[in-house]
N, C-alpha and C positions, 0 to 999 in steps of 0.2 A: 423330802417330798411331802406335800401337804394334801389333805383331803378337803372336799367341799365343807365338811363340818369344821375342820381347823380354820379355814378362811372365814366361815360364818361367825365363829366364836371371836375372831379378831375384828369383826365388822367389815370384812372385805367382801364386796359384792362382785363375784366373779362373772366372767362372760357367760358361763353355763347358767348361773343364777339369773342373769338378765334375760336369757332366752326363755327359761322356765317361767319367770315372772310375766313375760309378755304372752306366752302361750296360755297360761292359766289365769291371766288378768288379776295378778296379785301384786300387793305393794312390796317394795323392797324390805321394809321393816318386818312384815309378816313372814316373808321367806327367810330372812336372816335369823329371826327368832326361832322358827320351827326347825330349820336345819341345824342350828347350834345345839338345840336340845334333843335332836334325834327323831323328831316327829315326821320330818321330811328328809328324803335322801335324793341325791342326784348321782346315780352311777355314771361316772365319767372318767375312764382311764385316760391319762395323758397320751398314751400310745395308740389310742383309737382315734385317728385323725379324721375319719369320715363321719364321726358321731354327730347326730343332731340331738342334743341333750333333752331329757325329760325328767321330771320329778315324780316321785312316788311317795304317797303318804297323806297326812292330815290335810284336809281341805282341798285336795287335788282331785281331778277327774280320774276315773278308772282307766288303767292302761291295759293293753292287750299284748299277750306274749304268744309267740309261735315256737313250738318244739320241732327240732329237726336234727339231723346229724347222720354220719356214716356209721354203719354197723355191718356185722357179718352177713346180714340179709340184703343190705343195699350199700355197696361200696362205690356207687356211681356219684362222684362229686358234682358232676354237672346237673344231675337230677336234684340234688340238695340245693344247688345254687339257683335253680328255677324256683324253688320254694322261697328263697330269699327275695328274688325279684317280685314274686307275688305278694310277699309280706310288705315290701316297699310300696307296691302299687296301692295297697289298702292302708298305708300309713301306720303299720303296726309299730308299736313303740319298743318292743323287746323281742329278742330272739334267744332261745335257749339251745345251745349246741350240746346235744346229748350223745355226741360221737363216742363210741366205745369199742372201736375195732381198729387194730393196726396203728400206724403212725398218724395220729389225728392232727398233728400240728400243721400239716400242709393245708388241710381244709380250714382249720381255725384261722390260720394266717390270711387266707383268701377272704374268709368271712369278715375279719376285722378290717381288711383293706377296702371292702366294698360296702359294708353295711352302715347305714345311717342310724339304725336301731341300736339300742344298747344290747350288749352281748353277754350272756351268762354261760358258764360251763360247770361241769361236775368233775373236778380233778381226779377223784377216786376211780372214775371210769377209765381214765387215761393212764393210770399208774403202771400197769403191767406192760402195755405197749411202749410207753415213753421210756421207762426204765430198762426195758428188755430183760426183765427178771421174772422168775416165778413169784407168785403172790407170797409164798412162804419166805422168800429171800428178801422181801422188801421190809425196810425198817421205818420207824416213825419219821426220821429225818428225810427219808426218801419221799414220803407222802408230802412233806412240807416243800421239798424241792419241786415237785410237780405243781403245787399251788403257786410257788414263786414263778415258775416257767409260764403258767397260764396268765398271771398278772403282767409279767414282762411282755407277753405277746399282745396285750392290749384288751383283754376281756374286762368288762365293766363290773361284773358281779359273779359270784360263784355259790354253788350249793356245797356246803361243807357238812359232811355227816358226822356231827359231833354229839349227837344225842344219846349215844350208847357208851357205857363204860363197862369195865370188867364185871362188876356186880350185876348190872342189867343183863349182860351177855350170859352169865351163868344162870340167872333166874330164867331167862328165855330157854336155855338149853334143857332145863329141868321141867319146863312147863308142859302141859298137856294140850297145847294149842292144836286146833284142827288144820290151820293153814300155816305156811312158813312165813318168813319175812317177805313182805310185799315189795319194799324198796330195793331196787337193784344195788344202789350205792350202800345202803344199810346192810344188805346181805354180803356184799364184798367185804365190808369192814368187819362184820360178824365172823365171817370165815377166816379172815386174817387174824382176828383176836383169838379164835379157837386154835389156829395153827401155832400161834406164838404163846399160847396159854397166858394171854395178857389179862 
């Protein structure tokens, strides 16, 4: 399976690139060159059949992202789908599914099925519900399995909390910070690392 970057490096001007070039009024050469070197990306999962591709990066117009998703506070899928409809009405380019409660795959599958916007997720939010394990029981391979499942389901991009290692976690633990970790995904990863003494 090839990425848009792989194709650009081979000089192949994909259907997705053609659409982005037309939307952005860019030349084929400009787009190929900047995708090949990583200055422009086109998040486009082959399993996201309803996608209307957009590019992000150097020389492109600003894109708008909408955050939504099911949580313990709002498990109503239909309410979240109304937000998707509203996002489409305003031609929003990206939707970030921040679902973090229960079996999120049902909502994510519906989102991928209907959304023309590129879709992102945060796999660490889904780990406990998807794997049906306590956080302490989850291994590193389990986290990768969740990432794989999200990719296979058709999401176009993901937030991966990879900015913390065991050294940073231990420094944080010993710090005299006034506030805790702000990032939900970062705090889940930190808690997991402390449980595993990683």
